DOKEMAR-248605 format. One record per residue (C-alpha): residue number from 1; x, y, z. Coordinates in nm, 3 decimals, decimal comma, always signed. Example, Ala and Ser with C-alpha at 12.3 -4.5 7.8 and 13.67 -1.06 7.14 Angstrom:
! residues 2
(1; (+1,230; -0,450; +0,780))
(2; (+1,367; -0,106; +0,714))
! end
This chain:
! residues 432
(1; (+0,000; +0,000; +0,000))
(2; (+0,141; +0,349; -0,083))
(3; (+0,265; +0,545; +0,218))
(4; (-0,007; +0,812; +0,196))
(5; (-0,287; +0,557; +0,155))
(6; (-0,157; +0,360; +0,454))
(7; (-0,141; +0,675; +0,663))
(8; (-0,497; +0,766; +0,565))
(9; (-0,618; +0,416; +0,653))
(10; (-0,462; +0,434; +1,000))
(11; (-0,609; +0,778; +1,063))
(12; (-0,956; +0,672; +0,951))
(13; (-0,967; +0,375; +1,188))
(14; (-0,808; +0,536; +1,489))
(15; (-0,973; +0,731; +1,772))
(16; (-0,992; +1,108; +1,774))
(17; (-0,667; +1,271; +1,875))
(18; (-0,811; +1,619; +1,919))
(19; (-0,713; +1,622; +2,287))
(20; (-0,362; +1,488; +2,226))
(21; (-0,229; +1,774; +2,016))
(22; (-0,257; +1,637; +1,664))
(23; (-0,576; +1,702; +1,466))
(24; (-0,736; +1,535; +1,165))
(25; (-0,832; +1,819; +0,934))
(26; (-1,046; +1,830; +0,618))
(27; (-0,985; +2,141; +0,408))
(28; (-1,255; +2,226; +0,151))
(29; (-1,208; +2,442; -0,159))
(30; (-1,448; +2,447; -0,453))
(31; (-1,169; +2,549; -0,693))
(32; (-0,799; +2,576; -0,618))
(33; (-0,612; +2,719; -0,915))
(34; (-0,248; +2,690; -0,807))
(35; (-0,087; +2,980; -0,993))
(36; (-0,353; +3,252; -1,000))
(37; (-0,598; +3,370; -0,740))
(38; (-0,572; +3,348; -0,364))
(39; (-0,770; +3,032; -0,288))
(40; (-0,523; +2,779; -0,431))
(41; (-0,225; +2,965; -0,289))
(42; (-0,382; +2,981; +0,057))
(43; (-0,473; +2,612; +0,045))
(44; (-0,126; +2,498; -0,050))
(45; (+0,068; +2,693; +0,209))
(46; (-0,174; +2,646; +0,497))
(47; (-0,196; +2,269; +0,440))
(48; (+0,184; +2,237; +0,420))
(49; (+0,236; +2,423; +0,747))
(50; (-0,040; +2,231; +0,924))
(51; (+0,136; +1,905; +0,832))
(52; (+0,467; +2,053; +0,949))
(53; (+0,299; +2,116; +1,287))
(54; (+0,211; +1,747; +1,307))
(55; (-0,153; +1,746; +1,191))
(56; (-0,315; +1,511; +0,938))
(57; (-0,460; +1,709; +0,646))
(58; (-0,682; +1,600; +0,359))
(59; (-0,782; +1,856; +0,096))
(60; (-1,118; +1,815; -0,080))
(61; (-1,121; +2,021; -0,398))
(62; (-1,296; +2,060; -0,729))
(63; (-1,120; +2,155; -1,050))
(64; (-0,880; +2,316; -1,106))
(65; (-0,705; +2,103; -0,849))
(66; (-0,437; +2,250; -0,622))
(67; (-0,066; +2,189; -0,610))
(68; (+0,004; +2,036; -0,269))
(69; (+0,323; +1,955; -0,084))
(70; (+0,445; +1,623; +0,050))
(71; (+0,232; +1,489; +0,333))
(72; (-0,094; +1,655; +0,227))
(73; (-0,357; +1,422; +0,079))
(74; (-0,573; +1,540; -0,211))
(75; (-0,929; +1,407; -0,233))
(76; (-1,067; +1,506; -0,571))
(77; (-1,432; +1,611; -0,580))
(78; (-1,477; +1,643; -0,955))
(79; (-1,727; +1,882; -1,106))
(80; (-1,811; +1,888; -1,476))
(81; (-1,530; +2,145; -1,509))
(82; (-1,747; +2,380; -1,714))
(83; (-1,501; +2,670; -1,700))
(84; (-1,175; +2,498; -1,793))
(85; (-0,925; +2,735; -1,956))
(86; (-0,920; +2,558; -2,291))
(87; (-1,300; +2,520; -2,322))
(88; (-1,495; +2,764; -2,101))
(89; (-1,875; +2,738; -2,080))
(90; (-1,861; +2,400; -2,250))
(91; (-2,158; +2,167; -2,297))
(92; (-2,081; +1,824; -2,147))
(93; (-2,145; +1,507; -2,341))
(94; (-2,440; +1,296; -2,225))
(95; (-2,208; +1,027; -2,090))
(96; (-2,048; +1,279; -1,850))
(97; (-2,363; +1,324; -1,643))
(98; (-2,352; +1,123; -1,322))
(99; (-2,637; +1,251; -1,104))
(100; (-2,880; +1,533; -1,030))
(101; (-2,601; +1,762; -0,902))
(102; (-2,441; +1,751; -1,248))
(103; (-2,775; +1,847; -1,401))
(104; (-2,807; +2,134; -1,153))
(105; (-2,455; +2,251; -1,239))
(106; (-2,522; +2,262; -1,614))
(107; (-2,868; +2,411; -1,575))
(108; (-2,732; +2,694; -1,362))
(109; (-2,458; +2,767; -1,616))
(110; (-2,708; +2,760; -1,905))
(111; (-2,921; +3,015; -1,719))
(112; (-2,616; +3,246; -1,680))
(113; (-2,545; +3,164; -1,315))
(114; (-2,224; +3,041; -1,148))
(115; (-2,297; +2,701; -0,992))
(116; (-1,967; +2,586; -0,840))
(117; (-2,000; +2,704; -0,478))
(118; (-2,339; +2,535; -0,443))
(119; (-2,267; +2,217; -0,637))
(120; (-1,928; +2,161; -0,473))
(121; (-2,084; +2,203; -0,128))
(122; (-2,346; +1,940; -0,214))
(123; (-2,087; +1,697; -0,348))
(124; (-1,848; +1,738; -0,055))
(125; (-2,136; +1,700; +0,192))
(126; (-2,205; +1,363; +0,034))
(127; (-1,836; +1,268; +0,054))
(128; (-1,800; +1,367; +0,419))
(129; (-2,126; +1,195; +0,518))
(130; (-1,942; +0,869; +0,439))
(131; (-1,658; +0,964; +0,671))
(132; (-1,827; +1,075; +0,990))
(133; (-1,576; +1,024; +1,270))
(134; (-1,271; +1,049; +1,042))
(135; (-1,199; +1,419; +1,106))
(136; (-1,178; +1,634; +1,415))
(137; (-1,255; +1,955; +1,226))
(138; (-1,351; +2,077; +0,879))
(139; (-1,240; +2,411; +0,732))
(140; (-1,418; +2,565; +0,434))
(141; (-1,218; +2,793; +0,204))
(142; (-1,480; +3,050; +0,090))
(143; (-1,732; +2,807; -0,063))
(144; (-2,016; +2,910; +0,169))
(145; (-2,261; +2,675; -0,005))
(146; (-2,580; +2,532; +0,142))
(147; (-2,416; +2,189; +0,167))
(148; (-2,198; +2,318; +0,451))
(149; (-2,501; +2,335; +0,676))
(150; (-2,536; +1,957; +0,637))
(151; (-2,165; +1,907; +0,710))
(152; (-2,202; +2,120; +1,022))
(153; (-2,438; +1,860; +1,168))
(154; (-2,156; +1,604; +1,183))
(155; (-1,830; +1,803; +1,227))
(156; (-1,698; +2,117; +1,393))
(157; (-1,683; +2,359; +1,099))
(158; (-1,457; +2,662; +1,057))
(159; (-1,537; +2,907; +0,776))
(160; (-1,287; +3,116; +0,582))
(161; (-1,382; +3,435; +0,398))
(162; (-1,092; +3,624; +0,242))
(163; (-1,337; +3,896; +0,145))
(164; (-1,709; +3,895; +0,068))
(165; (-1,776; +3,836; -0,305))
(166; (-2,040; +4,107; -0,276))
(167; (-1,748; +4,348; -0,325))
(168; (-1,655; +4,187; -0,658))
(169; (-2,019; +4,209; -0,764))
(170; (-2,046; +4,576; -0,675))
(171; (-1,732; +4,677; -0,863))
(172; (-1,816; +4,473; -1,174))
(173; (-2,170; +4,611; -1,183))
(174; (-2,037; +4,965; -1,161))
(175; (-1,814; +4,898; -1,462))
(176; (-2,087; +4,727; -1,670))
(177; (-2,348; +4,878; -1,899))
(178; (-2,676; +4,767; -2,055))
(179; (-2,751; +4,396; -2,079))
(180; (-2,416; +4,312; -1,921))
(181; (-2,550; +4,439; -1,587))
(182; (-2,839; +4,192; -1,601))
(183; (-2,600; +3,911; -1,690))
(184; (-2,370; +3,997; -1,399))
(185; (-2,658; +4,007; -1,152))
(186; (-2,748; +3,654; -1,252))
(187; (-2,384; +3,537; -1,248))
(188; (-2,341; +3,662; -0,892))
(189; (-2,668; +3,507; -0,775))
(190; (-2,469; +3,269; -0,551))
(191; (-2,380; +3,565; -0,327))
(192; (-2,731; +3,547; -0,181))
(193; (-2,659; +3,189; -0,074))
(194; (-2,325; +3,289; +0,078))
(195; (-2,489; +3,570; +0,275))
(196; (-2,732; +3,312; +0,419))
(197; (-2,469; +3,052; +0,509))
(198; (-2,198; +3,282; +0,648))
(199; (-2,384; +3,403; +0,962))
(200; (-2,449; +3,038; +1,052))
(201; (-2,077; +2,952; +1,075))
(202; (-1,872; +3,013; +1,387))
(203; (-1,585; +3,083; +1,394))
(204; (-1,509; +3,248; +1,061))
(205; (-1,149; +3,333; +0,973))
(206; (-1,071; +3,644; +0,772))
(207; (-0,753; +3,818; +0,674))
(208; (-0,784; +4,189; +0,754))
(209; (-0,980; +4,446; +0,953))
(210; (-1,114; +4,576; +0,622))
(211; (-1,253; +4,236; +0,525))
(212; (-1,393; +4,184; +0,874))
(213; (-1,590; +4,508; +0,847))
(214; (-1,710; +4,425; +0,494))
(215; (-1,822; +4,074; +0,594))
(216; (-2,009; +4,213; +0,893))
(217; (-2,184; +4,473; +0,675))
(218; (-2,257; +4,266; +0,362))
(219; (-2,314; +3,919; +0,512))
(220; (-2,448; +4,020; +0,853))
(221; (-2,190; +3,806; +1,035))
(222; (-2,149; +3,909; +1,399))
(223; (-1,804; +4,052; +1,457))
(224; (-1,776; +3,828; +1,763))
(225; (-1,789; +3,525; +1,528))
(226; (-1,483; +3,634; +1,329))
(227; (-1,113; +3,578; +1,392))
(228; (-0,851; +3,790; +1,218))
(229; (-0,557; +3,588; +1,080))
(230; (-0,350; +3,766; +0,810))
(231; (-0,201; +3,558; +0,529))
(232; (+0,163; +3,459; +0,500))
(233; (+0,435; +3,458; +0,239))
(234; (+0,646; +3,162; +0,125))
(235; (+0,999; +3,291; +0,171))
(236; (+1,141; +2,985; -0,003))
(237; (+1,043; +3,154; -0,328))
(238; (+0,966; +3,516; -0,246))
(239; (+1,288; +3,676; -0,130))
(240; (+1,546; +3,922; -0,269))
(241; (+1,786; +3,799; -0,538))
(242; (+2,095; +4,016; -0,474))
(243; (+2,298; +3,805; -0,716))
(244; (+2,065; +3,890; -1,005))
(245; (+2,041; +4,247; -1,137))
(246; (+1,707; +4,417; -1,171))
(247; (+1,589; +4,471; -1,528))
(248; (+1,609; +4,840; -1,614))
(249; (+1,269; +5,005; -1,652))
(250; (+1,081; +4,688; -1,552))
(251; (+0,739; +4,700; -1,383))
(252; (+0,552; +4,390; -1,263))
(253; (+0,195; +4,320; -1,150))
(254; (+0,027; +3,996; -1,045))
(255; (-0,343; +4,043; -1,116))
(256; (-0,634; +3,880; -1,295))
(257; (-0,617; +4,067; -1,625))
(258; (-0,987; +4,083; -1,715))
(259; (-1,134; +4,142; -1,369))
(260; (-1,233; +4,510; -1,332))
(261; (-1,171; +4,483; -0,958))
(262; (-0,799; +4,417; -1,010))
(263; (-0,739; +4,751; -1,185))
(264; (-0,524; +4,626; -1,474))
(265; (-0,692; +4,877; -1,707))
(266; (-0,578; +5,160; -1,480))
(267; (-0,224; +5,024; -1,480))
(268; (-0,217; +4,992; -1,860))
(269; (-0,332; +5,352; -1,902))
(270; (-0,066; +5,471; -1,656))
(271; (+0,206; +5,277; -1,838))
(272; (+0,087; +5,420; -2,170))
(273; (+0,139; +5,771; -2,033))
(274; (+0,479; +5,684; -1,887))
(275; (+0,593; +5,510; -2,206))
(276; (+0,579; +5,837; -2,400))
(277; (+0,859; +5,971; -2,177))
(278; (+1,050; +5,673; -2,036))
(279; (+1,173; +5,336; -2,157))
(280; (+0,958; +5,103; -1,945))
(281; (+0,831; +4,748; -1,982))
(282; (+0,535; +4,600; -1,796))
(283; (+0,492; +4,230; -1,716))
(284; (+0,147; +4,118; -1,596))
(285; (+0,127; +3,772; -1,443))
(286; (-0,208; +3,666; -1,581))
(287; (-0,375; +3,516; -1,886))
(288; (-0,610; +3,764; -2,055))
(289; (-0,901; +3,634; -2,257))
(290; (-0,807; +3,628; -2,628))
(291; (-0,982; +3,923; -2,787))
(292; (-1,116; +4,029; -2,447))
(293; (-1,120; +4,372; -2,284))
(294; (-0,757; +4,369; -2,171))
(295; (-0,613; +4,263; -2,506))
(296; (-0,836; +4,521; -2,675))
(297; (-0,710; +4,797; -2,446))
(298; (-0,347; +4,700; -2,508))
(299; (-0,408; +4,743; -2,880))
(300; (-0,592; +5,073; -2,835))
(301; (-0,305; +5,211; -2,626))
(302; (-0,043; +5,080; -2,872))
(303; (+0,134; +4,894; -2,591))
(304; (+0,204; +4,573; -2,781))
(305; (+0,581; +4,610; -2,751))
(306; (+0,567; +4,736; -2,391))
(307; (+0,345; +4,480; -2,217))
(308; (+0,398; +4,107; -2,169))
(309; (+0,151; +3,863; -2,013))
(310; (+0,286; +3,545; -1,855))
(311; (+0,103; +3,257; -1,690))
(312; (+0,166; +2,904; -1,570))
(313; (+0,506; +2,984; -1,423))
(314; (+0,640; +2,816; -1,109))
(315; (+0,661; +2,986; -0,770))
(316; (+1,038; +3,010; -0,806))
(317; (+1,006; +3,172; -1,150))
(318; (+0,746; +3,413; -1,016))
(319; (+0,967; +3,505; -0,722))
(320; (+1,261; +3,571; -0,954))
(321; (+1,042; +3,778; -1,188))
(322; (+0,930; +4,000; -0,901))
(323; (+1,273; +4,023; -0,738))
(324; (+1,441; +4,129; -1,064))
(325; (+1,181; +4,398; -1,144))
(326; (+1,245; +4,760; -1,052))
(327; (+0,887; +4,840; -0,948))
(328; (+0,585; +4,633; -0,852))
(329; (+0,222; +4,746; -0,860))
(330; (-0,105; +4,632; -0,704))
(331; (-0,355; +4,858; -0,889))
(332; (-0,675; +4,700; -0,749))
(333; (-1,000; +4,884; -0,694))
(334; (-1,057; +4,664; -0,388))
(335; (-0,862; +4,400; -0,194))
(336; (-0,963; +4,198; +0,109))
(337; (-0,595; +4,132; +0,178))
(338; (-0,367; +4,099; -0,130))
(339; (-0,116; +3,820; -0,103))
(340; (+0,068; +3,956; -0,411))
(341; (+0,137; +4,275; -0,217))
(342; (+0,311; +4,077; +0,058))
(343; (+0,502; +3,870; -0,199))
(344; (+0,624; +4,187; -0,371))
(345; (+0,742; +4,327; -0,038))
(346; (+0,912; +4,001; +0,059))
(347; (+1,115; +4,020; -0,263))
(348; (+1,238; +4,366; -0,166))
(349; (+1,078; +4,519; -0,478))
(350; (+0,939; +4,869; -0,419))
(351; (+0,561; +4,856; -0,422))
(352; (+0,297; +5,099; -0,546))
(353; (-0,053; +5,004; -0,428))
(354; (-0,405; +5,143; -0,434))
(355; (-0,538; +5,317; -0,128))
(356; (-0,841; +5,088; -0,096))
(357; (-0,980; +4,796; +0,101))
(358; (-0,719; +4,622; +0,312))
(359; (-0,417; +4,741; +0,115))
(360; (-0,327; +5,036; +0,344))
(361; (-0,360; +4,800; +0,641))
(362; (-0,138; +4,536; +0,479))
(363; (+0,141; +4,759; +0,346))
(364; (+0,143; +5,025; +0,619))
(365; (+0,407; +5,287; +0,540))
(366; (+0,617; +5,036; +0,343))
(367; (+0,466; +5,117; +0,001))
(368; (+0,351; +5,420; -0,194))
(369; (-0,028; +5,448; -0,198))
(370; (-0,228; +5,603; -0,484))
(371; (-0,596; +5,665; -0,552))
(372; (-0,762; +5,354; -0,701))
(373; (-0,864; +5,396; -1,063))
(374; (-0,651; +5,709; -1,120))
(375; (-0,402; +5,649; -1,404))
(376; (-0,265; +6,004; -1,381))
(377; (-0,152; +5,970; -1,019))
(378; (-0,023; +5,618; -1,078))
(379; (+0,179; +5,734; -1,380))
(380; (+0,328; +6,020; -1,175))
(381; (+0,440; +5,785; -0,897))
(382; (+0,583; +5,533; -1,143))
(383; (+0,774; +5,815; -1,314))
(384; (+0,915; +5,933; -0,981))
(385; (+1,028; +5,585; -0,881))
(386; (+1,172; +5,516; -1,227))
(387; (+1,388; +5,826; -1,194))
(388; (+1,500; +5,769; -0,832))
(389; (+1,710; +5,461; -0,747))
(390; (+1,741; +5,596; -0,393))
(391; (+1,364; +5,601; -0,336))
(392; (+1,327; +5,257; -0,491))
(393; (+1,589; +5,123; -0,249))
(394; (+1,420; +5,287; +0,051))
(395; (+1,069; +5,164; -0,032))
(396; (+1,193; +4,815; -0,122))
(397; (+1,381; +4,781; +0,206))
(398; (+1,081; +4,901; +0,410))
(399; (+0,855; +4,649; +0,235))
(400; (+1,096; +4,362; +0,296))
(401; (+1,127; +4,446; +0,666))
(402; (+0,748; +4,465; +0,708))
(403; (+0,687; +4,133; +0,532))
(404; (+0,943; +3,952; +0,746))
(405; (+0,806; +4,098; +1,068))
(406; (+0,435; +4,034; +1,010))
(407; (+0,355; +3,769; +0,750))
(408; (+0,467; +3,406; +0,775))
(409; (+0,268; +3,089; +0,699))
(410; (+0,397; +2,918; +1,013))
(411; (+0,221; +3,177; +1,229))
(412; (-0,092; +3,155; +1,010))
(413; (-0,108; +2,778; +1,064))
(414; (-0,060; +2,799; +1,441))
(415; (-0,336; +3,058; +1,478))
(416; (-0,564; +2,856; +1,249))
(417; (-0,516; +2,552; +1,475))
(418; (-0,627; +2,771; +1,768))
(419; (-0,949; +2,841; +1,575))
(420; (-0,993; +2,467; +1,509))
(421; (-0,970; +2,391; +1,879))
(422; (-1,216; +2,670; +1,956))
(423; (-1,466; +2,519; +1,709))
(424; (-1,421; +2,175; +1,866))
(425; (-1,479; +2,317; +2,216))
(426; (-1,793; +2,502; +2,106))
(427; (-1,939; +2,188; +1,948))
(428; (-1,874; +1,986; +2,262))
(429; (-2,034; +2,256; +2,475))
(430; (-2,348; +2,252; +2,257))
(431; (-2,365; +1,872; +2,283))
(432; (-2,376; +1,876; +2,663))
! end
């Protein structure tokens, strides 16, 4: 029997070890893209550090599946994968349908909704109902689907909300016009479900004071139910590279290219202004939709020879890209935390970030803050940093020091375990 399978078998048959220090943890994530977006990154690093602390961790995930480190067990909970990169919004073949949840998933997509949080929660509820007694605690990574309420009947359940998706909905609706607004309202219909489930989970982990306030306001979660645990940075990959020179005039951003909330359009307009006066090159770590709004804007601004998009690179390659850039930017219109901001700072690369959401809280005085959505101010700051090696050195050093002092995954894991034990205690108290 393979080592991991044997370990799982022993854990499944053994008694609970919640009181002995080590915990059996099920981590849930409806999608866990490893190289883009915070959910897959969070899952990988938290699970690795939990195992390093001596806990048994099994990750239950839909597609795209996460990259996980040695010692973490992946339990695949396959969807119909309707949004795969090479065939988004696909129509499954008849032979692919397995049950009524698959039919619900396709029907929701066909009616312009986003089904994955609901359908994953139903599938993982079914999976965990077969394993009652196998886990001491379950942690949900921002699914917030109705199926969690069934899981909660059998396990202590900890929720995680990086930020309420109501913020994404608001920003995208503000940027949309005409029929697109109706389409977006339907797409974000799952937010109503999340706002129902979230107040029924306790405790809920979140990553910043800004997110805590937004969750309380938008999802009506009592502040007393929430625990603030900032995210960490993987210093194995995100660190300065003093042996490798920075590329002259280089600017880097890690942001979903076509999401209005991430502010890439603002950054492109700022770079277009700067490129008329300075020799600069922008690298965006993302994969824009072919022919989509970002590619269209690059053409309109005549930035084809100034902007490069990269995707699918390893953590080490990403760390080197950031550490060898002269300036990094987080141009978002809203952030509940921003792990890229911490990764930029950990690489010692001077950071320019929007003054919005949790970003001022995360970066403190270790970055230059600008108004969100203002390409003129962003261009002016980029110009100033481009022309001043001394200021770049000062801001980069301040960012590095702040990242090392405040953000490590080891601390995140230890504080998360404290929340697990709290959830276990509360369940036992209710059972008395």
